[in-house]
C-alpha positions as a LaTeX table, in Angstrom:
\begin{tabular}{lrrr}
\hline
Residue & $x$ (\AA) & $y$ (\AA) & $z$ (\AA) \\
\hline
Ser1 & 0.22 & $-0.19$ & $-0.08$ \\
Leu2 & 1.03 & 3.61 & $-0.29$ \\
Thr3 & 1.22 & 3.53 & 3.75 \\
Thr4 & 3.47 & 0.68 & 3.83 \\
His5 & 5.46 & 1.69 & 0.62 \\
Pro6 & 5.20 & 5.65 & 0.27 \\
Trp7 & 7.57 & 6.04 & $-2.60$ \\
Leu8 & 5.28 & 4.05 & $-4.92$ \\
Ala9 & 3.34 & 6.97 & $-5.17$ \\
Asp10 & 5.85 & 8.69 & $-7.16$ \\
His11 & 5.48 & 6.05 & $-9.91$ \\
Ala12 & 2.81 & 6.79 & $-12.45$ \\
Ala13 & 1.87 & 6.49 & $-16.24$ \\
Gly14 & $-1.07$ & 8.28 & $-17.76$ \\
Gly15 & $-1.90$ & 9.34 & $-14.21$ \\
Thr16 & $-2.27$ & 5.85 & $-13.03$ \\
Thr17 & $-0.23$ & 4.88 & $-9.90$ \\
Leu18 & 1.64 & 1.53 & $-10.73$ \\
Val19 & 3.46 & $-1.04$ & $-9.20$ \\
Pro20 & 7.12 & $-0.50$ & $-11.62$ \\
Gly21 & 8.08 & $-3.80$ & $-13.11$ \\
Ala22 & 11.43 & $-3.02$ & $-11.61$ \\
Ala23 & 9.65 & $-3.88$ & $-8.25$ \\
Leu24 & 8.44 & $-7.31$ & $-9.81$ \\
Thr25 & 11.84 & $-8.33$ & $-10.70$ \\
Asp26 & 13.12 & $-7.85$ & $-7.29$ \\
Leu27 & 10.34 & $-9.59$ & $-5.76$ \\
Leu28 & 10.95 & $-12.58$ & $-8.12$ \\
Ile29 & 14.93 & $-12.77$ & $-7.44$ \\
Arg30 & 14.20 & $-12.50$ & $-3.81$ \\
Ala31 & 11.94 & $-15.56$ & $-4.27$ \\
Gly32 & 14.30 & $-17.22$ & $-6.39$ \\
Asp33 & 16.99 & $-16.89$ & $-3.52$ \\
Gln34 & 14.68 & $-19.13$ & $-1.63$ \\
Thr35 & 14.31 & $-21.99$ & $-4.12$ \\
Asn36 & 18.05 & $-21.84$ & $-5.53$ \\
Ser37 & 16.85 & $-20.27$ & $-8.70$ \\
Ser38 & 17.71 & $-16.53$ & $-8.20$ \\
His39 & 18.33 & $-15.99$ & $-12.07$ \\
Leu40 & 15.28 & $-14.32$ & $-13.57$ \\
Thr41 & 15.49 & $-16.08$ & $-17.05$ \\
Glu42 & 12.10 & $-14.04$ & $-18.17$ \\
Leu43 & 9.32 & $-11.85$ & $-16.72$ \\
Val44 & 6.28 & $-11.30$ & $-18.82$ \\
Ile45 & 3.88 & $-8.62$ & $-17.14$ \\
Glu46 & 0.59 & $-9.54$ & $-18.47$ \\
Ala47 & $-1.60$ & $-7.03$ & $-16.67$ \\
Pro48 & $-0.49$ & $-3.72$ & $-14.77$ \\
Leu49 & $-0.65$ & $-4.00$ & $-10.86$ \\
Leu50 & $-2.33$ & $-0.85$ & $-9.85$ \\
Ile51 & $-2.06$ & 0.85 & $-6.42$ \\
Pro52 & $-4.94$ & 2.21 & $-4.50$ \\
Thr53 & $-5.04$ & 5.54 & $-3.12$ \\
Glu54 & $-6.56$ & 4.04 & 0.09 \\
Gly55 & $-6.16$ & 0.75 & 1.39 \\
Gly56 & $-3.61$ & $-1.88$ & $-0.01$ \\
Ile57 & $-3.38$ & $-5.10$ & $-2.00$ \\
His58 & $-2.36$ & $-8.77$ & $-1.11$ \\
Ile59 & 0.34 & $-10.25$ & $-3.38$ \\
Arg60 & 0.67 & $-14.04$ & $-4.01$ \\
Leu61 & 3.53 & $-15.47$ & $-5.64$ \\
Glu62 & 3.58 & $-19.17$ & $-6.89$ \\
Ile63 & 6.91 & $-20.92$ & $-7.81$ \\
Gly64 & 6.69 & $-24.45$ & $-9.31$ \\
Glu65 & 9.03 & $-27.28$ & $-9.32$ \\
Ala66 & 12.15 & $-27.46$ & $-11.12$ \\
Asp67 & 11.85 & $-29.01$ & $-14.36$ \\
Glu68 & 14.65 & $-31.18$ & $-16.07$ \\
Thr69 & 16.60 & $-28.14$ & $-17.21$ \\
Gly70 & 16.43 & $-26.75$ & $-13.59$ \\
Gln71 & 13.95 & $-23.98$ & $-14.44$ \\
Arg72 & 10.86 & $-23.04$ & $-12.47$ \\
Thr73 & 7.68 & $-21.10$ & $-13.49$ \\
Ala74 & 6.39 & $-18.37$ & $-11.37$ \\
His75 & 3.19 & $-16.46$ & $-11.41$ \\
Leu76 & 2.20 & $-13.50$ & $-9.33$ \\
Tyr77 & $-1.45$ & $-12.60$ & $-8.63$ \\
Ser78 & $-3.05$ & $-9.87$ & $-6.53$ \\
Arg79 & $-6.34$ & $-8.67$ & $-5.03$ \\
Pro80 & $-7.62$ & $-6.02$ & $-2.81$ \\
Asp81 & $-6.55$ & $-6.44$ & 1.07 \\
Asp82 & $-10.04$ & $-5.99$ & 2.04 \\
Ala83 & $-11.58$ & $-8.48$ & $-0.69$ \\
Ala84 & $-14.29$ & $-11.18$ & 0.82 \\
Pro85 & $-13.38$ & $-14.45$ & 1.33 \\
Gly86 & $-13.61$ & $-16.47$ & $-2.01$ \\
Thr87 & $-12.78$ & $-13.40$ & $-4.05$ \\
Leu88 & $-10.29$ & $-14.59$ & $-6.97$ \\
Phe89 & $-6.88$ & $-13.22$ & $-7.33$ \\
Thr90 & $-5.84$ & $-11.49$ & $-10.79$ \\
Arg91 & $-2.91$ & $-12.83$ & $-12.32$ \\
His92 & $-0.21$ & $-9.96$ & $-13.52$ \\
Ala93 & 2.92 & $-11.67$ & $-14.32$ \\
Ser94 & 4.34 & $-15.02$ & $-15.29$ \\
Ala95 & 8.20 & $-15.71$ & $-15.23$ \\
Arg96 & 10.99 & $-18.48$ & $-15.26$ \\
Leu97 & 13.65 & $-18.77$ & $-12.71$ \\
Ser98 & 16.76 & $-20.74$ & $-13.29$ \\
Ala99 & 20.12 & $-21.56$ & $-11.12$ \\
Glu100 & 22.25 & $-20.89$ & $-14.02$ \\
Ala101 & 23.40 & $-17.39$ & $-14.31$ \\
Pro102 & 25.89 & $-15.76$ & $-17.03$ \\
Ala103 & 29.11 & $-14.70$ & $-16.11$ \\
Pro104 & 29.52 & $-10.82$ & $-16.06$ \\
Asp105 & 30.21 & $-9.49$ & $-19.21$ \\
Phe106 & 30.63 & $-5.73$ & $-18.73$ \\
Asp107 & 33.22 & $-3.62$ & $-17.09$ \\
Leu108 & 32.54 & 0.01 & $-16.03$ \\
Thr109 & 35.46 & 0.56 & $-13.75$ \\
Gln110 & 36.65 & 3.12 & $-16.34$ \\
Trp111 & 33.97 & 5.77 & $-15.82$ \\
Pro112 & 32.83 & 7.64 & $-17.88$ \\
Pro113 & 34.14 & 5.52 & $-20.93$ \\
Pro114 & 36.68 & 6.94 & $-22.82$ \\
Gly115 & 35.32 & 9.28 & $-25.86$ \\
Ala116 & 31.92 & 9.30 & $-24.11$ \\
Val117 & 30.63 & 12.97 & $-24.55$ \\
Pro118 & 28.78 & 14.50 & $-21.18$ \\
Ile119 & 25.26 & 15.83 & $-21.86$ \\
Glu120 & 24.62 & 19.05 & $-20.14$ \\
Asp121 & 21.34 & 19.35 & $-17.99$ \\
Ala122 & 20.73 & 15.62 & $-18.52$ \\
Ala123 & 18.37 & 15.11 & $-15.86$ \\
Glu124 & 16.37 & 18.33 & $-16.46$ \\
Arg125 & 16.22 & 17.43 & $-20.17$ \\
Ala126 & 15.28 & 13.63 & $-19.49$ \\
Tyr127 & 12.51 & 14.27 & $-17.02$ \\
Gly128 & 10.86 & 17.25 & $-19.00$ \\
Glu129 & 10.90 & 14.74 & $-21.91$ \\
Leu130 & 9.34 & 11.91 & $-19.86$ \\
Asp131 & 6.67 & 14.39 & $-18.06$ \\
Ala132 & 5.70 & 15.78 & $-21.73$ \\
Thr133 & 5.20 & 12.01 & $-22.72$ \\
Gly134 & 2.63 & 11.29 & $-19.61$ \\
Tyr135 & 5.02 & 9.51 & $-17.16$ \\
Gly136 & 4.51 & 10.79 & $-13.58$ \\
Tyr137 & 7.87 & 10.36 & $-11.77$ \\
Gly138 & 7.80 & 11.70 & $-8.45$ \\
Pro139 & 10.97 & 12.69 & $-6.41$ \\
Ala140 & 11.57 & 9.10 & $-5.12$ \\
Phe141 & 11.92 & 8.08 & $-8.96$ \\
Arg142 & 14.20 & 11.02 & $-10.07$ \\
Gly143 & 17.45 & 9.25 & $-9.53$ \\
Leu144 & 19.04 & 10.13 & $-13.13$ \\
Arg145 & 22.30 & 12.18 & $-12.19$ \\
Ala146 & 24.42 & 12.42 & $-15.29$ \\
Val147 & 24.53 & 10.89 & $-19.00$ \\
Trp148 & 27.27 & 10.58 & $-21.48$ \\
Thr149 & 26.70 & 9.29 & $-25.00$ \\
Gln150 & 28.99 & 7.70 & $-27.48$ \\
Gly151 & 27.21 & 7.39 & $-30.88$ \\
Ser152 & 24.14 & 5.80 & $-30.36$ \\
Asp153 & 25.02 & 4.35 & $-26.98$ \\
Val154 & 23.98 & 5.94 & $-23.75$ \\
Tyr155 & 25.99 & 5.92 & $-20.31$ \\
Ala156 & 24.29 & 7.26 & $-17.19$ \\
Glu157 & 24.89 & 7.16 & $-13.52$ \\
Val158 & 21.73 & 6.96 & $-11.26$ \\
Thr159 & 21.38 & 7.56 & $-7.36$ \\
Leu160 & 18.56 & 6.40 & $-5.11$ \\
Pro161 & 16.80 & 9.54 & $-3.88$ \\
Glu162 & 16.34 & 10.00 & $-0.35$ \\
Glu163 & 12.97 & 10.05 & $-0.84$ \\
Ala164 & 12.56 & 6.56 & $-2.25$ \\
Gly165 & 14.09 & 5.45 & 1.50 \\
Lys166 & 16.93 & 2.98 & 2.06 \\
Pro167 & 18.16 & 0.05 & 0.15 \\
Asp168 & 17.52 & $-2.34$ & 3.04 \\
Gly169 & 15.09 & $-5.05$ & 2.45 \\
Tyr170 & 15.62 & $-5.11$ & $-1.38$ \\
Gly171 & 18.23 & $-6.73$ & $-3.62$ \\
Leu172 & 18.10 & $-3.80$ & $-5.64$ \\
His173 & 15.67 & $-0.71$ & $-4.87$ \\
Pro174 & 13.09 & $-0.74$ & $-7.42$ \\
Ala175 & 13.41 & 3.14 & $-7.87$ \\
Leu176 & 16.98 & 2.63 & $-8.16$ \\
Leu177 & 16.69 & 0.01 & $-11.03$ \\
Asp178 & 13.63 & 2.13 & $-12.74$ \\
Ala179 & 15.62 & 5.07 & $-13.14$ \\
Cys180 & 18.16 & 3.28 & $-15.22$ \\
Phe181 & 15.93 & 3.42 & $-17.88$ \\
His182 & 15.42 & 7.20 & $-17.70$ \\
Ala183 & 18.51 & 7.97 & $-19.56$ \\
Gly184 & 17.10 & 6.54 & $-22.69$ \\
Ala185 & 14.93 & 9.85 & $-22.97$ \\
Ile186 & 18.18 & 11.09 & $-23.97$ \\
Arg187 & 19.11 & 9.70 & $-27.49$ \\
Thr188 & 20.97 & 11.91 & $-29.70$ \\
Asp189 & 20.57 & 9.52 & $-32.56$ \\
Gln190 & 16.81 & 10.03 & $-32.59$ \\
Pro191 & 16.40 & 14.26 & $-32.13$ \\
Asp192 & 12.57 & 14.24 & $-33.72$ \\
His193 & 11.18 & 10.90 & $-32.42$ \\
Glu194 & 7.57 & 10.81 & $-31.60$ \\
Arg195 & 6.49 & 10.30 & $-27.86$ \\
His196 & 4.78 & 7.30 & $-26.99$ \\
Leu197 & 3.83 & 6.08 & $-23.44$ \\
Val198 & 5.12 & 2.77 & $-23.06$ \\
Leu199 & 6.06 & 0.34 & $-20.22$ \\
Pro200 & 8.26 & $-2.30$ & $-19.88$ \\
Phe201 & 6.52 & $-5.60$ & $-20.16$ \\
Ala202 & 9.09 & $-8.18$ & $-20.95$ \\
Trp203 & 12.39 & $-8.47$ & $-19.02$ \\
Asn204 & 14.99 & $-11.38$ & $-19.77$ \\
Asp205 & 18.07 & $-12.63$ & $-18.27$ \\
Val206 & 18.06 & $-10.47$ & $-15.02$ \\
His207 & 20.95 & $-11.36$ & $-12.61$ \\
Leu208 & 21.85 & $-9.60$ & $-9.45$ \\
Tyr209 & 25.57 & $-9.63$ & $-8.53$ \\
Ala210 & 25.57 & $-7.40$ & $-5.52$ \\
Gly211 & 23.05 & $-6.03$ & $-3.15$ \\
Ala212 & 22.38 & $-3.01$ & $-1.18$ \\
Ala213 & 23.70 & $-0.56$ & $-3.99$ \\
Thr214 & 22.71 & 3.26 & $-3.79$ \\
Thr215 & 24.55 & 4.29 & $-6.75$ \\
Leu216 & 24.63 & 2.64 & $-10.45$ \\
Arg217 & 26.61 & 2.91 & $-13.41$ \\
Val218 & 24.46 & 2.21 & $-16.62$ \\
His219 & 25.24 & 1.43 & $-20.17$ \\
\hline
\end{tabular}
């Protein structure tokens, strides 16, 4: 609920408050930790998970037995916390979890990358673009701090805002992970693109290598 997780009020699209897909990935990875299957092979969000202005929602997460390849299926459901007994849950997402995870193939120790060009007023530009498109990011979700470009590649630095609270209790705080995508509003190779309100509905090969982060380097 907005009482237990007040930072969720700062994530909206088209005027509707939603649980970000980043929160579902963190929830599934945490559940995977309990079943020796913490690699999120695939997550497909089938229906948005809305947050009511009053009251809360109950979440149900079901994880299946491991198949012959070691993968498990998972499904996420919700229903209002004041629902009458027997009220059906609504399915919002399906996923696959596995124990196998790829080795890290990234190296962002040299920062910013050689030849990357800094973008002035990147955060102001990005959130202006996102506001105009219909995204409603409040202070808890405005974590973009710096952006660099190199051709069509975008590099960014994001920090967990104070309004989002501490990273305690999360593998990676959803507001911090969500902010990684905000750098995509800075695309120097698409200066005249049309604005479209879109939400990430499919996630693939998500693996958490370290927890409790408050700042991220993004490519």
